[in-house]
C-alpha positions in Angstrom: 0.3 -0.1 0.1 1.2 4.0 -0.7 0.4 5.8 2.3 0.5 9.0 0.8 -2.5 10.6 -1.9 -1.4 11.4 -5.5 -1.4 15.1 -6.7 -4.7 14.2 -8.6 -5.8 12.4 -5.1 -4.9 15.7 -3.6 -6.7 17.7 -6.2 -10.1 15.9 -5.8 -9.9 16.2 -2.0 -9.5 19.9 -2.4 -12.4 20.5 -5.0 -14.9 18.2 -2.9 -13.7 20.5 0.4 -14.2 23.4 -1.3 -17.4 22.1 -2.5 -19.0 21.5 1.3 -17.7 24.4 3.0 -19.2 26.8 0.1 -22.9 25.4 -0.9 -23.6 22.4 2.1 -21.7 23.8 5.7 -23.8 27.4 5.8 -27.4 25.8 4.8 -27.2 22.1 6.5 -28.6 23.3 9.9 -31.6 24.7 8.3 -32.2 21.8 5.6 -31.7 19.1 8.7 -33.8 21.3 10.9 -37.1 21.3 7.8 -35.8 18.1 6.8 -35.6 19.2 3.3 -33.6 17.2 0.7 -32.0 19.0 -2.2 -31.6 17.7 -5.2 -30.0 20.4 -6.5 -26.9 19.0 -4.6 -27.3 15.8 -6.8 -26.3 18.4 -9.8 -24.0 20.0 -8.4 -21.9 16.6 -8.3 -22.5 16.0 -11.8 -21.3 19.0 -12.7 -17.7 18.3 -11.3 -17.8 14.5 -12.3 -18.6 13.7 -8.9 -22.0 10.7 -9.6 -19.4 8.3 -11.6 -16.1 8.8 -9.2 -14.8 5.6 -10.8 -16.9 4.4 -13.7 -15.1 4.2 -16.2 -15.1 6.6 -19.1 -16.2 4.7 -21.5 -19.6 5.0 -20.0 -19.3 8.4 -19.3 -17.8 8.1 -15.9 -14.6 10.1 -14.7 -12.8 7.1 -14.2 -11.1 7.7 -10.7 -9.7 4.9 -8.6 -12.0 3.1 -5.3 -9.4 5.2 -2.8 -10.4 8.3 -4.6 -14.2 7.6 -4.3 -13.2 7.1 -0.6 -11.6 10.4 -0.5 -15.1 11.8 -2.0 -17.1 10.3 0.4 -14.8 11.5 3.7 -15.7 14.6 2.5 -19.0 14.7 1.5 -19.7 13.4 4.7 -17.7 16.0 6.6 -20.6 18.1 5.4 -23.8 16.2 5.7 -24.1 12.1 6.1 -27.2 12.7 3.9 -24.9 13.8 1.1 -22.8 11.2 1.4 -25.7 8.3 1.5 -27.0 9.9 -1.9 -23.4 8.7 -3.8 -23.4 5.8 -1.6 -26.9 4.3 -3.2 -26.7 6.0 -6.5 -22.5 5.6 -7.7 -21.7 2.4 -5.2 -25.1 0.4 -4.6 -26.4 0.7 -8.1 -23.7 2.0 -11.0 -20.9 0.3 -9.7 -23.2 -2.6 -9.9 -24.3 -2.2 -13.2 -21.0 -2.3 -14.2 -20.3 -5.4 -12.9 -23.4 -7.6 -13.7 -25.4 -5.5 -16.4 -24.9 -6.6 -20.1 -23.6 -3.4 -22.3 -27.6 -2.5 -23.5 -27.9 -2.0 -19.3 -25.0 0.0 -19.4 -25.9 2.1 -22.8 -29.2 2.8 -21.4 -29.1 3.5 -17.9 -25.3 3.4 -16.4 -24.2 6.1 -18.8 -26.8 8.6 -18.5 -25.8 7.7 -14.3 -22.2 7.9 -14.6 -22.8 11.7 -16.5 -25.2 12.7 -13.4 -28.2 13.1 -15.8 -30.1 9.9 -14.3 -30.4 9.1 -10.4 -30.0 5.6 -9.4 -31.3 3.9 -5.9 -31.4 0.4 -4.9 -34.6 -1.5 -3.3 -33.1 -5.2 -0.9 -34.6 -4.0 2.5 -38.5 -5.0 3.6 -40.5 -4.6 6.0 -40.0 -8.1 7.1 -36.0 -9.0 5.7 -33.6 -6.8 6.5 -30.3 -8.9 7.8 -32.2 -11.7 6.8 -32.5 -10.9 3.2 -33.9 -14.6 2.1 -37.3 -13.9 4.6 -38.1 -10.5 1.5 -42.0 -11.0 0.3 -41.7 -9.4 -2.8 -42.5 -11.5 -6.1 -41.2 -11.7 -9.9 -44.0 -14.0 -11.9 -42.4 -14.4 -15.3 -45.2 -13.5 -18.2 -43.9 -13.8 -21.9 -41.5 -11.3 -22.8 -42.1 -9.2 -18.9 -42.1 -10.2 -15.1 -44.9 -9.2 -13.1 -43.6 -7.8 -9.6 -45.2 -7.5 -6.9 -44.0 -6.0 -3.2 -42.8 -4.0 -1.0 -39.6 -1.5 -0.1 -38.2 0.4 3.4 -35.6 2.3 4.8 -34.6 3.0 0.9 -32.3 6.1 0.0 -33.8 8.7 -2.4 -36.5 6.6 -3.1 -38.7 10.2 -4.9 -35.0 11.7 -5.9 -33.9 8.3 -8.0 -35.6 7.6 -12.1 -34.1 3.9 -12.0 -33.9 0.8 -9.0 -32.2 -2.6 -8.7 -34.9 -4.2 -7.1 -34.7 -8.2 -5.4 -37.5 -10.4 -5.5 -38.0 -14.1 -5.9 -38.6 -15.5 -9.2 -38.9 -19.1 -7.1 -39.2 -18.6 -3.6 -38.8 -22.9 -3.4 -35.2 -22.0 -3.7 -34.8 -19.9 -1.0 -32.0 -17.6 -0.9 -31.1 -19.1 -4.4 -34.2 -18.0 -5.8 -33.9 -14.6 -5.6 -33.5 -12.3 -8.7 -32.6 -8.9 -9.7 -34.2 -6.5 -11.8 -34.3 -2.7 -12.8 -37.0 -1.1 -12.5 -37.6 2.6 -13.7 -40.3 5.3 -11.9 -42.4 5.7 -14.8 -43.3 1.9 -15.2 -46.8 1.7 -13.9 -48.0 0.4 -10.8 -44.5 1.8 -9.3 -45.1 4.8 -6.1 -42.7 6.3 -3.5 -43.4 7.5 -0.5 -40.9 9.2 2.6 -40.6 8.4 5.5 -40.7 11.0 8.4 -39.7 11.4 11.6 -36.3 9.9 11.7 -34.0 10.6 13.7 -31.1 11.6 11.8 -29.7 12.1 8.5 -32.9 14.6 8.2 -31.6 16.2 5.2 -31.5 12.9 3.3 -34.5 11.6 1.4 -35.6 7.7 2.4 -38.7 6.0 2.5 -40.9 3.2 1.2 -41.5 1.3 -2.8 -44.2 0.0 -4.3 -44.7 -2.2 -6.8 -48.2 -3.0 -7.7 -48.2 -6.1 -10.8 -45.7 -3.8 -12.5 -45.1 -5.2 -16.0 -40.9 -5.4 -16.1 -39.5 -6.3 -19.7 -37.2 -9.1 -19.4 -34.8 -7.6 -20.9 -34.8 -5.5 -17.5 -33.1 -8.9 -15.5 -30.3 -7.8 -14.1 -27.3 -11.5 -14.6 -29.3 -14.5 -14.4 -32.6 -15.8 -12.5 -31.1 -16.6 -9.6 -28.5 -14.5 -9.5 -30.4 -11.7 -7.1 -28.8 -13.2 -3.9 -25.3 -13.2 -5.0 -25.5 -9.4 -7.1 -26.7 -8.1 -3.9 -24.5 -9.4 -1.8 -21.7 -8.0 -3.8 -23.6 -4.4 -4.0 -23.1 -4.8 -0.6 -19.2 -4.7 -0.6 -19.1 -1.6 -2.4 -21.7 0.1 -0.5 -20.3 -0.8 2.6 -16.9 0.6 1.6 -18.8 4.2 0.7 -19.9 4.1 4.1 -16.7 3.1 6.3 -15.8 5.7 3.7 -18.3 8.5 4.9 -17.4 7.7 8.6 -14.4 8.9 8.5 -15.4 12.0 7.1 -18.3 11.7 10.4 -14.7 11.8 13.0 -13.1 14.2 10.9 -15.6 16.8 11.2 -16.4 16.3 15.6 -12.6 16.9 15.7 -13.0 19.7 13.4 -16.1 21.0 15.8 -14.4 19.6 18.9 -10.7 21.2 18.5 -12.1 24.8 17.8 -14.7 24.7 20.7 -11.7 23.9 23.0 -9.8 26.5 21.7 -12.6 29.2 22.7 -13.9 27.3 25.6 -11.9 28.2 29.0 -13.2 27.1 32.6 -11.1 26.8 35.8 -8.7 29.9 34.0 -7.3 27.7 30.9 -9.0 26.3 27.7 -10.5 22.8 28.0 -8.4 21.9 25.2 -5.4 21.9 28.6 -7.5 19.0 30.8 -6.6 15.9 30.2 -9.7 13.6 29.7 -10.4 16.6 27.0 -7.2 15.3 25.7 -8.5 11.9 25.9 -11.8 12.2 24.0 -9.6 14.0 21.4 -7.0 11.6 21.3 -9.0 8.7 20.8 -10.9 10.8 18.0 -8.1 10.7 16.6 -7.1 7.9 16.7 -10.6 6.3 15.2 -9.9 8.4 12.1 -6.6 7.4 11.0 -7.5 3.4 11.2 -10.6 4.1 9.6 -8.9 5.6 7.1 -6.4 2.9 6.9 -9.1 -0.5 6.9 -10.8 2.2 3.6 -8.3 2.3 2.0 -6.9 -1.3 2.0 -10.0 -2.2 0.8 -10.2 0.0 -2.2 -7.1 -1.9 -2.9 -8.4 -5.0 -3.5 -11.1 -3.1 -5.0 -8.6 -1.7 -7.3 -6.9 -5.2 -8.5 -10.3 -6.7 -9.0 -10.1 -8.7 -6.0 -12.7 -9.9 -3.3 -13.2 -7.9 -0.3 -16.0 -8.7 1.5 -14.0 -9.3 4.6 -11.8 -6.5 4.7 -15.0 -3.9 3.9 -16.8 -5.8 6.6 -14.0 -4.8 9.1 -13.9 -1.3 7.7 -17.3 -0.6 7.8 -18.1 -2.1 11.2 -15.3 -0.1 12.9 -15.5 3.2 11.6 -18.6 3.5 11.6 -18.1 2.3 15.2 -15.6 5.4 16.1 -17.3 8.2 14.4 -20.7 6.9 16.4 -18.3 6.9 20.0 -16.7 10.5 18.5 -19.7 11.9 17.9 -20.8 11.0 21.3 -17.5 12.8 22.7 -18.2 15.6 20.2 -21.4 16.3 22.5 -19.7 15.6 25.9 -17.1 18.0 24.7 -19.2 20.7 24.2 -21.1 20.3 27.7 -24.4 21.4 27.4 -24.1 23.6 24.1 -23.6 20.0 22.9 -26.8 19.2 23.4 -28.9 22.0 21.2 -28.6 22.5 17.6 -26.3 26.1 17.8 -23.6 23.5 17.1 -23.5 20.9 15.0 -22.5 18.2 17.0 -26.0 17.9 18.2 -26.7 16.7 14.3 -23.7 14.4 14.0 -24.2 12.1 16.8 -27.8 11.5 15.1 -26.5 10.9 12.1 -24.2 9.0 13.6 -26.5 6.4 14.8 -27.8 5.1 11.3 -24.7 3.8 9.5 -24.4 1.6 12.8 -28.0 -0.1 11.5 -27.7 0.2 7.9 -25.6 -1.9 5.1 -25.0 -4.7 8.0 -25.7 -3.9 11.2 -23.0 -3.7 14.1 -23.9 -7.1 15.0 -23.9 -9.2 11.7 -19.9 -7.3 10.9 -19.4 -8.9 14.7 -20.6 -12.3 13.9 -18.4 -12.1 10.4 -15.3 -11.2 11.6 -15.9 -14.5 13.8 -16.1 -16.4 11.5 -14.1 -15.7 9.2 -11.5 -15.9 12.2 -12.6 -19.4 13.2 -12.8 -20.6 10.0 -16.4 -21.7 9.5 -16.8 -18.4 6.3 -14.6 -18.2 3.3 -14.4 -16.0 0.1 -15.2 -17.5 -2.9 -14.3 -15.6 -5.8 -17.7 -14.8 -7.6 -18.2 -15.6 -11.9 -18.1 -11.8 -12.2 -15.7 -9.5 -11.6 -14.8 -6.0 -11.2 -12.6 -5.2 -14.1 -9.1 -4.0 -12.7 -8.5 0.0 -13.2 -5.5 2.0 -13.2 -5.8 4.7 -11.0 -6.5 8.1 -13.4 -7.9 10.8 -12.4 -9.3 12.7 -15.1 -9.7 17.2 -15.1 -12.7 18.3 -16.8 -15.1 20.6 -15.3 -13.0 20.7 -11.4 
């Protein structure tokens, strides 16, 4: 591993940080209070060529490597989790899955406009009764001639009202259990599709999260992603990409907590000195810094494996678990450092604490990742190569529109 960022990666970090400082930071407190999603942010990310960060140029992307994607996610979450989530879902869960599993015609129709930022993609796996237990999903797709008739419901779907295309999972043969799950590309304007936002969330209030409903949607057979019965494998490979971006974003959450806390440590004095001079406060600052550095190392290790086209489920799981836990701890400590002020929305740390909880749950709960890591160590679990692997791309960053 090379522990130094390239000049191009430093440039990308600078571009995204400047965008966050100017176009998110001044407004995010109000967007969060009002629970408003800002679709124009997606358009601005497209202007910066950040909607297809590591999608090859031949499909309209920027041709960057995975660790550059991690940098983008880190900087976006420094602004707010909602905007990193948008990139995670659009790029990590949807576009990269299309790149890995889609036919050339599917890539031309869906991936290319998504990579260019002309269309927005999302991902529909979770159901009211199917979260960690994916095989318990109830959505069905029955083949009738040249179409599949799709029925069911999804919940906790990011970009539910903003996405144009969705990768959706449903049973084509329930008797085969998880081997009977298939994946489909569903368009918003297909008759029988509807969505509804979820209100009253603890955090990520500036994000768009909700439910999808499928009422006898006739999905063309050309929209079957992969082969029938490959849905579970496709979903798991998609999660390797989604979890990677979540872990990278958690680094940005820690960084935001650290920046806010350091500033407050210099502003606030007690007992005749800055609170940063108190050792117990220093202990919390040190924990944040350690969590940030360790999380970045885990993320970049997973990213290096991705760049080589290697299976990385184990490494990505560990990065997601640890980085999200560190972020949650950092946010809790940031509130503690701010004292009573940390408990009000006068300072951003209360938002960081609320936002930090969801990533500990979604894309594999803390408990799921704990079990996964134990099973790897005990020899109960091993990664087998998928029959569809990601291309081994050299690192390349385009400078257009930057």
